[in-house]
Every structure is written in C-alpha cells, then in structure tokens.
C-alpha positions as CSV (number, residue, x, y, z in Angstrom):
1,E,-55.1,-11.1,20.4
2,L,-52.1,-9.6,21.4
3,V,-51.4,-7.0,18.2
4,S,-48.9,-4.4,18.6
5,A,-49.9,-2.4,15.3
6,S,-51.8,-2.8,12.3
7,P,-49.7,-3.5,8.4
8,R,-50.6,0.0,7.7
9,E,-49.6,1.3,11.2
10,F,-46.5,-0.6,11.2
11,D,-45.5,1.1,7.3
12,S,-46.2,4.3,8.5
13,Q,-43.8,3.8,11.5
14,M,-41.1,2.5,9.4
15,D,-41.5,5.6,6.9
16,Y,-41.0,7.8,9.7
17,V,-38.7,5.8,11.3
18,R,-36.4,6.3,8.0
19,S,-37.7,9.6,7.5
20,C,-36.4,11.5,10.4
21,M,-34.1,9.0,12.3
22,T,-31.2,6.7,11.9
23,P,-32.1,2.8,11.7
24,V,-29.3,1.0,12.6
25,S,-29.1,-3.4,12.7
26,L,-28.2,-4.9,16.2
27,A,-25.0,-6.1,14.6
28,E,-24.3,-2.2,13.9
29,V,-24.9,-1.5,17.2
30,A,-22.5,-4.2,18.7
31,D,-19.7,-3.8,16.7
32,R,-19.8,0.1,17.8
33,L,-19.2,-1.2,21.0
34,D,-16.8,-3.2,20.4
35,R,-15.2,-0.5,18.5
36,G,-15.7,2.0,21.5
37,E,-17.5,4.6,18.9
38,P,-20.8,6.3,19.7
39,M,-24.1,5.6,18.4
40,P,-24.9,7.7,15.0
41,P,-27.7,10.6,15.6
42,R,-30.8,10.1,16.0
43,A,-29.9,5.6,15.9
44,V,-33.0,3.4,16.2
45,A,-33.1,0.0,16.0
46,V,-36.0,-2.1,15.0
47,T,-37.1,-5.4,16.4
48,I,-39.7,-8.4,16.2
49,D,-40.0,-10.5,18.9
50,D,-41.3,-14.3,18.8
51,G,-41.8,-15.2,15.1
52,F,-45.5,-14.6,14.1
53,R,-45.7,-15.3,10.4
54,D,-47.3,-11.9,10.0
55,A,-43.5,-10.7,10.5
56,Y,-42.9,-11.8,6.8
57,V,-46.5,-11.4,5.7
58,H,-46.4,-7.7,6.6
59,A,-43.3,-6.1,8.7
60,Y,-40.8,-7.9,5.9
61,P,-42.0,-6.0,2.7
62,A,-42.9,-2.7,4.8
63,L,-39.0,-3.0,6.0
64,R,-37.4,-3.5,2.5
65,R,-39.7,-1.1,0.9
66,H,-38.4,1.1,3.1
67,G,-34.8,0.2,3.5
68,V,-34.9,-0.3,7.4
69,P,-32.5,-3.1,8.8
70,A,-34.5,-5.0,12.1
71,T,-33.9,-8.0,13.9
72,V,-36.6,-10.4,14.2
73,F,-36.1,-12.8,17.5
74,L,-37.4,-16.0,17.4
75,S,-38.4,-18.4,19.3
76,T,-36.8,-21.7,17.7
77,G,-38.9,-24.4,19.0
78,Y,-42.0,-23.0,16.9
79,V,-40.6,-22.3,14.3
80,D,-42.1,-24.9,11.4
81,S,-43.9,-26.9,14.3
82,G,-47.4,-24.6,13.0
83,E,-48.7,-24.2,16.5
84,P,-49.6,-21.2,17.9
85,F,-47.8,-19.9,20.6
86,W,-49.2,-20.6,23.7
87,F,-49.6,-16.6,24.9
88,E,-51.9,-16.1,22.0
89,L,-53.8,-19.4,22.7
90,A,-54.0,-18.2,26.2
91,A,-55.5,-15.0,25.3
92,S,-58.0,-16.2,22.4
93,L,-59.2,-18.4,25.0
94,V,-60.1,-15.4,28.3
95,I,-61.7,-13.4,24.9
96,R,-64.1,-16.5,23.9
97,V,-65.1,-18.6,27.0
98,P,-68.0,-18.2,29.0
99,P,-67.1,-16.1,32.5
100,H,-65.3,-18.1,34.9
101,S,-64.1,-20.8,33.0
102,L,-60.3,-20.8,33.3
103,P,-59.0,-21.4,36.5
104,V,-56.0,-19.0,37.2
105,P,-52.8,-21.7,38.7
106,G,-52.2,-20.9,42.2
107,R,-55.2,-18.4,42.4
108,T,-58.4,-19.2,43.7
109,I,-60.3,-17.1,40.6
110,R,-61.5,-18.0,37.3
111,V,-61.0,-15.8,34.3
112,P,-63.2,-14.0,32.9
113,T,-64.1,-12.4,35.7
114,G,-67.1,-10.8,33.8
115,A,-68.4,-11.1,29.9
116,S,-67.1,-7.5,29.0
117,A,-64.2,-6.6,27.2
118,R,-62.2,-4.7,30.2
119,E,-63.2,-8.2,32.4
120,R,-61.6,-10.2,29.8
121,Q,-58.2,-7.9,29.3
122,A,-57.7,-8.1,32.5
123,G,-58.3,-11.9,32.9
124,V,-55.6,-11.8,29.9
125,R,-52.6,-10.2,31.9
126,E,-53.9,-12.4,35.1
127,L,-53.3,-15.7,33.9
128,L,-50.5,-14.9,31.4
129,E,-48.9,-13.6,34.6
130,S,-49.7,-16.7,36.2
131,L,-49.0,-19.1,33.1
132,K,-45.3,-17.2,33.1
133,R,-44.5,-18.9,36.4
134,L,-44.9,-22.8,35.0
135,R,-43.0,-25.3,33.6
136,A,-42.9,-25.2,29.9
137,A,-44.3,-28.6,29.9
138,D,-46.8,-28.5,32.7
139,R,-48.2,-25.1,31.1
140,D,-48.6,-26.7,27.6
141,A,-50.3,-29.2,28.6
142,L,-53.0,-26.9,30.8
143,I,-53.3,-25.1,27.9
144,R,-54.2,-28.0,25.3
145,D,-56.7,-29.6,27.6
146,W,-58.4,-26.0,27.9
147,C,-58.5,-26.2,23.7
148,R,-59.6,-29.5,23.9
149,Q,-62.5,-28.3,26.1
150,Y,-63.4,-24.7,24.1
151,A,-62.2,-26.0,20.8
152,A,-65.6,-24.9,19.5
153,L,-64.9,-21.5,20.6
154,L,-62.5,-21.0,19.1
155,D,-61.7,-19.2,15.4
156,P,-59.7,-21.2,12.9
157,Q,-58.7,-18.0,11.1
158,L,-57.4,-16.1,14.3
159,L,-55.6,-19.8,15.2
160,E,-53.9,-19.4,11.7
161,G,-52.8,-15.9,12.0
162,I,-51.2,-16.7,14.9
163,R,-48.9,-19.4,14.0
164,P,-45.2,-18.7,13.6
165,L,-42.8,-18.5,10.4
166,G,-41.5,-21.3,9.3
167,W,-37.5,-22.1,8.3
168,A,-38.0,-21.7,4.4
169,Q,-39.4,-17.7,5.4
170,V,-36.7,-17.2,8.0
171,R,-34.2,-17.9,5.5
172,E,-35.2,-15.7,2.7
173,M,-35.8,-13.0,5.3
174,S,-32.5,-13.1,6.0
175,A,-31.0,-13.6,2.4
176,G,-33.3,-9.8,2.1
177,G,-31.2,-8.0,5.3
178,V,-33.3,-9.1,8.4
179,E,-31.3,-10.4,11.1
180,F,-32.4,-12.7,13.6
181,G,-31.7,-13.4,16.9
182,S,-32.9,-15.8,19.5
183,H,-36.0,-15.7,22.2
184,T,-34.7,-18.7,23.7
185,V,-36.3,-22.3,22.1
186,T,-39.5,-22.6,24.4
187,H,-40.0,-19.1,25.5
188,P,-39.3,-19.5,29.3
189,T,-38.8,-17.5,32.0
190,L,-35.7,-18.0,32.1
191,S,-34.8,-16.8,36.0
192,G,-37.5,-19.7,36.9
193,L,-34.7,-22.1,35.1
194,C,-32.0,-24.1,36.3
195,D,-28.8,-23.6,35.0
196,E,-28.5,-26.2,32.9
197,D,-31.7,-25.8,31.3
198,V,-31.3,-21.8,31.4
199,R,-28.0,-23.0,29.3
200,R,-30.3,-25.3,26.7
201,E,-32.4,-22.6,26.0
202,L,-29.6,-19.9,24.9
203,V,-27.1,-22.4,23.3
204,E,-30.1,-24.7,21.4
205,S,-31.6,-22.0,20.1
206,R,-28.4,-20.0,18.7
207,L,-26.8,-23.3,17.5
208,R,-30.3,-23.9,15.5
209,L,-29.9,-20.1,14.0
210,E,-26.9,-20.1,12.7
211,Q,-27.7,-23.9,11.2
212,Q,-30.5,-22.8,9.1
213,L,-28.9,-19.1,8.5
214,G,-25.6,-19.8,8.0
215,R,-24.0,-16.8,9.7
216,A,-23.4,-15.9,13.1
217,V,-26.3,-14.9,15.8
218,N,-25.0,-12.2,18.2
219,A,-28.3,-11.4,20.1
220,V,-30.5,-12.3,21.9
221,A,-34.3,-11.1,23.7
222,Y,-35.0,-12.4,26.7
223,P,-38.8,-13.7,27.1
224,L,-40.9,-11.5,28.5
225,G,-37.9,-9.5,29.0
226,V,-39.3,-7.2,32.7
227,P,-37.6,-7.0,36.0
228,G,-37.8,-10.5,37.3
229,T,-37.7,-12.5,34.3
230,Y,-34.0,-12.5,33.7
231,D,-31.4,-11.5,36.3
232,A,-27.1,-11.6,36.9
233,R,-27.1,-14.9,36.7
234,I,-29.0,-15.2,33.3
235,R,-26.9,-12.1,32.4
236,S,-23.5,-13.8,32.9
237,M,-24.8,-16.9,31.2
238,V,-25.8,-14.9,28.1
239,A,-22.3,-13.6,27.8
240,D,-21.2,-17.6,28.2
241,A,-23.1,-18.6,25.6
242,G,-21.0,-15.9,23.2
243,Y,-23.3,-13.8,22.5
244,R,-22.8,-9.8,21.7
245,L,-25.8,-8.2,23.2
246,A,-29.3,-9.1,25.0
247,L,-31.9,-7.1,25.1
248,S,-34.7,-7.0,27.9
249,Y,-38.6,-5.3,28.0
250,R,-37.5,-2.0,30.1
251,P,-38.9,0.7,28.5
252,G,-36.0,3.7,27.9
253,G,-33.6,4.9,25.6
254,N,-30.0,3.3,25.6
255,W,-27.3,6.1,25.6
256,S,-23.8,5.5,24.4
257,D,-22.1,6.2,27.9
258,T,-24.4,3.8,29.6
259,L,-25.3,1.0,28.0
260,D,-25.0,-2.3,29.4
261,R,-24.8,-4.5,26.6
262,F,-27.1,-7.2,28.4
263,D,-29.3,-5.3,29.2
264,A,-30.3,-2.9,27.2
265,R,-33.6,-1.3,26.9
266,R,-36.7,-1.7,24.4
267,T,-39.3,1.0,24.0
268,G,-42.7,-1.0,23.1
269,I,-44.7,-0.5,20.8
270,T,-49.1,-1.2,21.4
271,A,-51.9,-1.4,19.9
272,G,-53.7,1.7,19.9
273,T,-50.0,3.7,19.6
274,D,-50.8,6.5,17.3
275,Q,-48.5,8.5,14.9
276,A,-47.9,11.1,17.1
277,H,-47.2,9.0,20.6
278,F,-45.0,6.9,18.3
279,R,-43.1,9.7,17.4
280,V,-43.0,10.7,20.6
281,L,-41.4,7.5,21.9
282,V,-39.3,7.3,19.2
283,R,-37.5,11.2,20.0
284,M,-38.5,10.6,23.8
285,P,-37.6,7.1,24.9
286,D,-37.6,8.1,28.2
287,W,-40.3,10.3,28.0
C-alpha cells in the first residue's frame, strides 16, 4: 500500500543516477566527513528503509545492473520474522475494511470515514499518525486484533509482498556490495521512549547487524524521521552508540559546509514520481 516506485521506475531512476549524477556510499560520506573533505560533484547516496523483501527481489538486481551503491536501513526485529510491518498492515486494513470500522486511538473518529479512495487514503494517514504515538506492544496488539477481526478481507498475496527480508538475503546483498544500516529494532518513535529503551533500540540493532554481516555498521535512519520523532537527546544518544551518521526524513540537500552528520536530510521518492520530477528532485533537492 505504501509503494515508493515500481520495479521499472526504480530501474529507470538508478539508470539516471549512474548516468548523470555521482552515486556515493554512506561509508564514503562518513569517511569524507571524518577527513574534512568535500563530497564529489553531484553526489547522491541511495537509501532504502525498513527492509521489505522487494529490496532483494527488485531493488538489488537494479542496483547491481547499474553499479549504484546503496544503503538499506533494517528494523532488525522484523528480519526473518515473516511478519509484515505494522504500518503496512494498518494501511492495508484501512484500504479494505468497511467505512467507520477502525477506531483511531486518542480520537473520537473511526476510519475510513467513507468508501472513496480519497477518504481511505486520508484514513491511512490519520491512523498511522495516531499509532506512531503508542507503545510498540500496545500498537502491535491492537493491529493483531484488527487482523483477526478482518482476516477475510486481507489478501494473502498482498501480505506476502509486504513481508521483511531474511538474514540469508541480507548477507547475500551485503556480499554483493549493498551497505546496511540500523532502522532500530522495532521501528518506534524514538522521542517517545525513555533513555534506556532508546539505547536498547540503537545498540541492539547495530550489534545484531554487525554479528550477521561481520562488518561495522556506520549509519542509522530515524524511524519516521520527521520533526518531533527525534530530537537533540536522540541525536546525542546516536553518537554515544557509536554511529557515524544519522539520517532523517526531512527533505532537502546536504551541503558539505553545513551538513549535520546526525541530522542529514533525505529526498523522499513516492508513488507517482515520474522521471521528469525525479530528475528535478535529484538535481535540485532544496527546490
């Protein structure tokens, strides 16, 4: 439900990045920052969040075909679990259940508010914003209950498509040149956690990745990554956990003289981003 690009679109995008830009790995970015060196002209770092299986099935072949380095940020608690990501399940439910079926925690409304595609998409945004504020255990229990209640409406083929990577796939991609970074263990809103829980999310995910891959993990991507979901406390704890880079989901470019290595910006590519728009976003990220 939360698709960023079709396989054909992604392949075309990577062809453009290789042909017209200078693709760099995040390891190179961190090394240049350590040495005080500027980035190469037209530098672009490709990143993929969460760790869906399509990163292996579709993105990995395109990256290898075009010789583009990339970093996949994994929520390690999902790897090898076979369980779909909570936000995809929530979105799938809103798209399929009858109107006014799902109560929005903390609100008096139920979603979707109507049967139209527009009302259902608005319901997805409303529900996800609310679920992000819940404790992970409470959120997951609520979604499991909804899945049991509306099991007949969930498409098994869709569920298969939103499952996470397995460790064997992760190791194969790593051996093939793909970097991996932390997206925490459970994909929580970090700013809503106590210090102990934040530390656990950051440290355990990094250690798990390093144990599986046999190499250092340098970067973390803040789950959700928008203002309010991480703050100065979280950035400080990221540095203390040994990361060299932290990526947000705030749009815009990163300039060598002003780049905050623990608050790097990213340009999100969403469904419906055609090739002309993609080129503008890549060449003019602050536009």
